[in-house]
N, CA and C of each residue as an Amber inpcrd file, in Angstrom:
protein
   354
  19.7740000  10.7490000   9.3670000  19.3510000  10.1610000   8.1080000
  17.6420000  10.3260000   7.3600000  17.5110000  10.3540000   6.6430000
  16.2270000  10.5450000   6.0500000  15.6510000   9.5580000   5.7990000
  13.9820000  10.0160000   6.3420000  13.2300000   8.7220000   6.4950000
  12.9890000   8.0930000   4.9260000  12.3970000   6.7240000   4.5780000
  12.2900000   6.3820000   3.5390000  10.6010000   5.6350000   3.4580000
  10.4500000   5.9550000   2.1170000   8.8550000   5.6360000   2.1780000
   8.5340000   4.6420000   0.7080000   7.6730000   3.5560000   1.2790000
   7.1760000   2.5020000  -0.2620000   6.0200000   3.1460000  -0.2630000
   5.7860000   3.4550000  -1.7410000   4.2650000   4.0410000  -1.3900000
   3.4600000   2.9280000  -2.7030000   1.9450000   2.6740000  -2.6310000
   1.3460000   1.6990000  -3.2820000  -0.1130000   2.5360000  -4.1410000
  -0.3290000   2.1810000  -5.3610000  -1.4250000   2.6860000  -5.6270000
  -2.2490000   1.0890000  -6.4880000  -3.2330000   1.1120000  -6.4460000
  -3.8410000   0.0180000  -6.7430000  -5.2750000  -0.2050000  -6.8440000
  -6.0350000  -0.7810000  -7.3700000  -7.5120000  -0.6810000  -7.4120000
  -7.8740000  -2.0740000  -6.7090000  -9.0500000  -2.2280000  -5.9050000
 -10.1070000  -3.1440000  -5.6340000 -11.2470000  -2.8120000  -6.2080000
 -11.9250000  -3.8560000  -6.1810000 -13.3510000  -4.3220000  -6.8510000
 -14.0870000  -3.9050000  -5.6420000 -15.1490000  -3.2110000  -5.4850000
 -15.6630000  -2.2780000  -4.6920000 -16.6360000  -3.6390000  -3.8650000
 -16.7190000  -4.7910000  -4.3730000 -17.3770000  -5.8880000  -3.7390000
 -16.6160000  -6.4770000  -2.4570000 -15.1410000  -6.4820000  -3.0190000
 -14.0850000  -6.7530000  -1.7860000 -13.3270000  -6.2530000  -0.8490000
 -13.8530000  -4.7100000  -1.3630000 -13.3010000  -3.9520000  -0.0210000
 -13.1890000  -3.8160000   1.4090000 -14.2430000  -4.5270000   1.4810000
 -14.0350000  -5.0700000   3.3070000 -12.9150000  -6.0440000   3.6820000
 -13.0850000  -7.3020000   2.1970000 -12.0950000  -8.2840000   2.3700000
 -10.7300000  -7.6800000   2.7160000 -10.4650000  -6.5440000   1.5580000
  -8.9190000  -6.0500000   1.2710000  -8.7490000  -5.5110000   2.8100000
  -9.7580000  -4.4470000   3.1640000  -9.3950000  -3.9470000   4.5940000
  -9.0430000  -4.9030000   5.7560000  -9.7380000  -5.8930000   5.5920000
  -9.1600000  -6.9710000   6.8710000  -7.5210000  -7.3770000   6.5360000
  -7.2080000  -7.7680000   5.3230000  -5.8290000  -7.7570000   4.6260000
  -4.8880000  -7.1900000   5.0080000  -5.2950000  -5.8470000   4.7860000
  -4.4580000  -4.5200000   4.7750000  -4.0880000  -4.6290000   6.5920000
  -5.1910000  -4.6990000   7.2670000  -5.5050000  -4.2690000   8.7870000
  -3.9820000  -5.2130000   9.2580000  -4.1830000  -6.4950000   8.8780000
  -3.0740000  -8.0470000   9.4600000  -1.6710000  -7.5150000   8.7800000
  -1.6440000  -7.0190000   7.4890000  -0.6430000  -6.4590000   7.0730000
   0.5130000  -5.2530000   7.7340000  -0.6980000  -4.4720000   8.2110000
  -0.1720000  -3.1940000   9.3430000   0.4360000  -3.8150000  10.2360000
  -0.5570000  -4.7730000  10.8760000   0.4930000  -5.0000000  12.4100000
   1.6270000  -5.7930000  11.7700000   1.6350000  -6.4260000  11.0700000
   3.1090000  -7.6560000  10.6810000   4.2750000  -5.9140000  10.3850000
   3.8850000  -5.2590000   9.5380000   4.5710000  -4.3170000   9.0190000
   5.3000000  -3.6230000  10.3680000   4.1500000  -3.1760000  11.2660000
   4.4890000  -2.1790000  12.5710000   5.3800000  -2.7150000  13.5660000
   4.9310000  -4.4730000  13.4150000   5.8670000  -4.8460000  14.4260000
   7.0700000  -5.3950000  14.5060000   7.6070000  -5.2430000  13.0860000
   8.7100000  -4.9630000  12.6360000   9.5540000  -4.3930000  12.1790000
   9.0330000  -3.3380000  12.9070000   9.2860000  -1.8270000  13.0820000
   9.6460000  -0.7890000  11.3720000   8.2970000  -0.9790000  10.9590000
   7.7220000   0.3180000  10.5050000   7.2720000   1.4850000  11.5170000
   8.0020000   2.9650000  10.5910000   7.1470000   3.6380000  11.6490000
   5.5920000   4.1250000  11.7520000   5.1910000   4.0330000  10.3220000
   3.7550000   4.1240000   9.9610000   3.4660000   3.2080000   8.7400000
   2.2120000   3.0320000   8.9530000   1.2540000   2.2980000   7.4810000
   0.4500000   2.6300000   7.5450000   0.0250000   3.4380000   6.2960000
  -1.5210000   3.8990000   6.3610000  -2.0970000   3.1660000   4.6960000
  -3.2340000   3.1550000   4.9190000  -4.0900000   2.9380000   3.3470000
  -5.0690000   3.6260000   3.2580000  -5.5960000   4.4300000   2.4320000
  -6.7690000   5.1740000   1.9350000  -7.3220000   4.8380000   0.8070000
  -8.5620000   4.8810000   1.1950000  -9.5070000   4.6090000  -0.2710000
 -10.0880000   5.6890000  -0.9490000 -10.3110000   5.8070000  -2.2680000
 -10.4380000   7.1070000  -3.1820000 -11.6540000   7.5050000  -2.4200000
 -12.0440000   8.9640000  -2.3420000 -12.9850000   9.5890000  -2.2830000
 -12.9990000  10.7950000  -2.9840000 -12.2440000  11.4990000  -3.4560000
 -12.6180000  12.8700000  -3.9860000 -11.3420000  12.7120000  -4.8530000
 -10.8730000  12.3500000  -6.0900000  -9.7170000  11.7790000  -6.4510000
  -9.1340000  12.2580000  -8.2550000 -10.8210000  12.8810000  -8.9610000
 -10.6230000  12.5870000 -10.1790000 -10.8660000  14.2570000 -10.4040000
 -10.2110000  14.6830000 -10.2340000 -10.6150000  16.5460000 -10.4210000
 -10.3320000  16.9210000 -11.7350000 -11.3230000  18.0370000 -12.3910000
 -11.0630000  18.3380000 -13.8190000  -9.9930000  19.2040000 -13.6980000
  -9.2220000  18.8210000 -14.7110000  -8.0620000  19.5320000 -15.3750000
  -7.3510000  19.4690000 -14.7390000  -6.9070000  18.1740000 -14.0630000
  -5.7320000  17.3210000 -13.7140000  -5.6290000  16.1950000 -14.0160000
  -4.4530000  15.2960000 -13.8680000  -4.3180000  13.9050000 -14.2510000
  -5.2400000  13.2680000 -13.2420000  -5.4850000  12.3920000 -13.7500000
  -6.6630000  11.0920000 -13.1550000  -5.8650000  10.1050000 -12.0790000
  -6.1960000   9.5790000 -10.7120000  -5.6420000   8.6720000 -10.1230000
  -6.5460000   7.8160000 -10.7360000  -7.6560000   7.3840000 -10.6010000
  -8.4470000   6.2520000 -11.4410000  -7.7070000   5.8820000 -12.9540000
  -7.1360000   6.6880000 -13.4970000  -6.4700000   6.2330000 -14.8170000
  -5.3490000   5.8710000 -14.6910000  -4.6310000   6.4380000 -13.5540000
  -3.0870000   6.4270000 -13.4490000  -3.1150000   4.9400000 -12.3760000
  -4.1790000   4.6320000 -11.9520000  -4.3260000   3.1880000 -11.0810000
  -4.7270000   2.1250000 -12.1780000  -5.2430000   2.2830000 -13.1880000
  -6.0470000   1.5030000 -14.0740000  -7.3060000   1.1160000 -13.6990000
  -8.4650000   1.9270000 -12.8210000  -9.0740000   1.5410000 -12.2720000
 -10.6270000   0.8250000 -13.3410000 -11.1590000  -0.1510000 -13.1090000
 -12.4840000  -0.4820000 -14.3730000 -13.4690000  -0.1080000 -13.3390000
 -14.4330000  -0.2620000 -14.0710000 -15.4990000  -0.1940000 -13.6870000
 -15.7110000  -0.7680000 -12.6870000 -16.6430000  -0.9790000 -11.5250000
 -16.8160000  -1.7490000 -10.2580000 -15.5330000  -1.6560000  -9.5760000
 -14.3340000  -0.7520000  -9.4970000 -13.0480000  -0.7820000  -8.9360000
 -13.3190000   0.4640000  -8.2210000 -12.4330000   0.4380000  -7.0540000
 -12.1980000   1.9720000  -6.2840000 -10.9840000   1.9150000  -6.2650000
 -10.1410000   2.8010000  -6.1540000  -8.4770000   3.3120000  -6.1360000
  -8.2980000   3.1390000  -4.4840000  -6.7130000   2.7190000  -4.4000000
  -6.5520000   2.5320000  -2.9410000  -5.3010000   3.0530000  -2.9320000
  -4.9350000   4.1920000  -2.1750000  -3.3030000   4.3670000  -2.0370000
  -2.7850000   4.5430000  -0.7520000  -1.8700000   3.7230000  -0.7770000
  -0.8680000   3.2710000   0.6210000   0.2000000   3.6170000   0.5910000
   0.8300000   3.7500000   2.1990000   2.1500000   4.1330000   2.0140000
   2.5780000   3.5190000   3.3400000   3.9010000   3.1480000   3.5720000
   4.8920000   2.7360000   4.5990000   5.9360000   3.1690000   4.5430000
   6.1830000   4.0620000   5.9380000   7.0010000   4.6140000   6.5220000
   7.9980000   4.1530000   7.4280000   9.4120000   4.1870000   6.9190000
  10.6990000   3.8880000   7.6000000  11.5590000   4.5850000   7.9020000
  12.5560000   4.3940000   8.9040000  13.3520000   5.6480000   9.4200000
  14.7240000   6.1030000   8.3510000  14.8090000   4.9710000   7.8510000
  15.8490000   5.0260000   6.3770000  15.8100000   3.6000000   5.1580000
  16.1500000   3.9730000   4.2470000  16.2430000   2.6950000   3.2670000
  17.0080000   1.2790000   3.7490000  17.8540000   1.4780000   4.6480000
  18.8960000   0.1500000   5.2000000  17.5120000  -0.4880000   6.3010000
  16.5860000   0.2330000   7.3310000  15.8350000   0.0650000   7.9700000
  14.0700000  -0.4800000   6.9890000  14.4200000  -0.1200000   5.9350000
  13.4800000  -0.6990000   4.8860000  13.6820000  -1.9350000   4.4360000
  14.5920000  -2.0670000   4.1240000  15.2080000  -3.3750000   3.8780000
  15.4270000  -4.6310000   4.7270000  15.8820000  -4.1570000   5.6260000
  15.9500000  -4.7730000   6.9480000  14.8220000  -5.5980000   7.3480000
  13.9830000  -4.6030000   7.4470000  11.9540000  -4.7180000   7.8010000
  11.2320000  -5.4040000   6.8990000  11.5400000  -5.1150000   5.1900000
  10.9640000  -6.0490000   4.2890000  11.1110000  -7.5060000   4.3020000
  12.8120000  -7.4160000   4.8500000  13.3330000  -8.7870000   4.4740000
  12.4890000 -10.0390000   5.9770000  12.3560000  -9.2350000   6.8130000
  11.7010000  -9.9200000   8.0410000   9.9840000 -10.2240000   7.4810000
   9.2380000  -8.7480000   7.1210000   8.3980000  -9.3370000   7.1730000
   7.9910000 -10.0320000   5.6120000   8.7610000 -10.5490000   4.7400000
   8.4850000 -11.2530000   3.9720000   8.6680000 -12.9250000   4.4050000
   9.6750000 -13.0510000   5.2080000   9.8090000 -14.3410000   5.9670000
   8.8470000 -14.5570000   6.9980000   7.9440000 -13.8830000   7.4460000
   7.1830000 -13.8570000   8.4220000   5.9730000 -15.0130000   8.0320000
   5.6950000 -16.0950000   8.6690000   4.8550000 -17.2670000   7.9630000
   3.3760000 -16.2690000   8.1020000   2.8560000 -15.6460000   9.0340000
   1.8570000 -14.6830000   8.6020000   1.3950000 -13.7650000   7.6140000
   2.1460000 -13.4990000   6.9120000   2.0500000 -12.7380000   5.6060000
   1.5990000 -13.8410000   4.7060000   2.2390000 -14.9370000   4.7180000
   1.6370000 -16.2610000   3.7980000   0.5350000 -16.6760000   4.0980000
  -0.0650000 -16.1920000   4.8880000  -1.6680000 -16.7970000   5.2050000
  -2.5800000 -15.5290000   4.6360000  -1.8590000 -14.3880000   4.2990000
  -2.5300000 -13.6520000   3.4240000  -2.8080000 -13.8300000   2.0030000
  -4.0740000 -14.4100000   1.8320000  -4.3080000 -14.2310000   0.3240000
  -4.8120000 -13.4320000  -0.5330000  -4.3920000 -12.5600000  -1.5620000
  -5.0460000 -11.5040000  -2.6920000  -5.5730000 -11.9720000  -3.5190000
  -5.4550000 -13.3950000  -3.9900000  -6.3440000 -14.0210000  -5.0560000
  -7.5090000 -13.7950000  -4.9730000  -8.2350000 -12.9320000  -5.6170000
  -9.8630000 -12.7960000  -5.6330000 -10.2510000 -11.6790000  -4.8580000
  -9.4210000 -11.3660000  -4.2390000  -9.5790000  -9.8540000  -3.3520000
  -9.1790000  -9.2260000  -4.2390000  -7.6550000  -8.8720000  -4.8910000
  -7.3870000  -7.5960000  -5.9860000  -6.3260000  -8.2370000  -6.7460000
  -6.1220000  -7.8180000  -7.9880000  -4.8850000  -7.9670000  -8.6680000
  -3.5710000  -7.1580000  -8.3040000  -2.9830000  -8.4410000  -7.8150000
  -1.3250000  -7.6160000  -7.2580000  -0.5920000  -7.2890000  -8.4390000
  -0.7680000  -7.9820000  -9.6240000  -0.3370000  -7.6710000 -10.7760000
  -0.3670000  -6.3790000 -11.3050000  -1.5360000  -5.8000000 -11.3300000
  -1.9250000  -4.2400000 -11.2200000  -1.5010000  -3.2890000 -10.3630000
  -1.1200000  -3.6090000  -8.8930000  -0.7010000  -2.4510000  -8.4550000
   0.5850000  -2.3390000  -8.8620000   1.0090000  -1.0300000  -8.3820000
   2.0280000   0.0110000  -8.6800000   2.6590000   0.2950000  -7.7510000
   3.9160000   0.1020000  -7.0960000   4.8120000   0.1950000  -6.0150000
   6.3740000   0.6890000  -6.2060000   6.5630000   1.6910000  -5.0200000
   7.8960000   1.8190000  -5.4550000   8.3360000   2.7320000  -4.2330000
   9.7780000   2.7880000  -3.8460000  10.4690000   3.2600000  -2.9290000
  10.9160000   4.7610000  -3.1290000  10.8060000   5.6690000  -1.9090000
  10.9420000   7.0360000  -2.1720000  11.7580000   7.6450000  -1.0900000
  12.3940000   8.3270000  -1.5340000  13.4440000   8.9920000  -0.4160000
  12.5730000   9.9600000   0.0150000  12.8550000  10.7210000   1.2430000
  11.8130000  11.8620000   2.1690000  12.9590000  12.9110000   1.2550000
  11.9550000  14.0670000   0.7840000  11.5760000  14.7730000   0.2920000
  11.5200000  15.9820000   1.2190000  10.8930000  15.9640000   1.6380000
   9.8810000  17.1890000   3.4530000   9.6690000  16.2930000   4.1070000
   9.5970000  16.9000000   5.6590000   8.8590000  16.0370000   6.5380000
  10.0880000  15.5810000   7.6390000   9.4260000  15.2320000   8.9380000
  10.2630000  14.5830000   9.4690000  10.3960000  12.9170000   9.5890000
């Protein structure tokens, strides 16, 4: 079976980055506990090289915001569906609040089958 990846691209107001990090760490524990193989989140450092498309533009970053790129790795799409059902039913996830930390409606996400890698 090929691994499956959920990918995310979002913006976070720089002033909320520490709050976002706390939320992400909380979420990471929940996903890993329910069986995700890996959970990573990265904050923009070197993203808008001249002559290339812009991550900032793709994410719709506004003044005062930074870009976050994240992914969750699963053993398969079936495992992703099983794990995500458990995560969405987990009451600890309901305790997480995005309001005021970042605009979830501006987040991009999608599921991807693994093209290369183990």
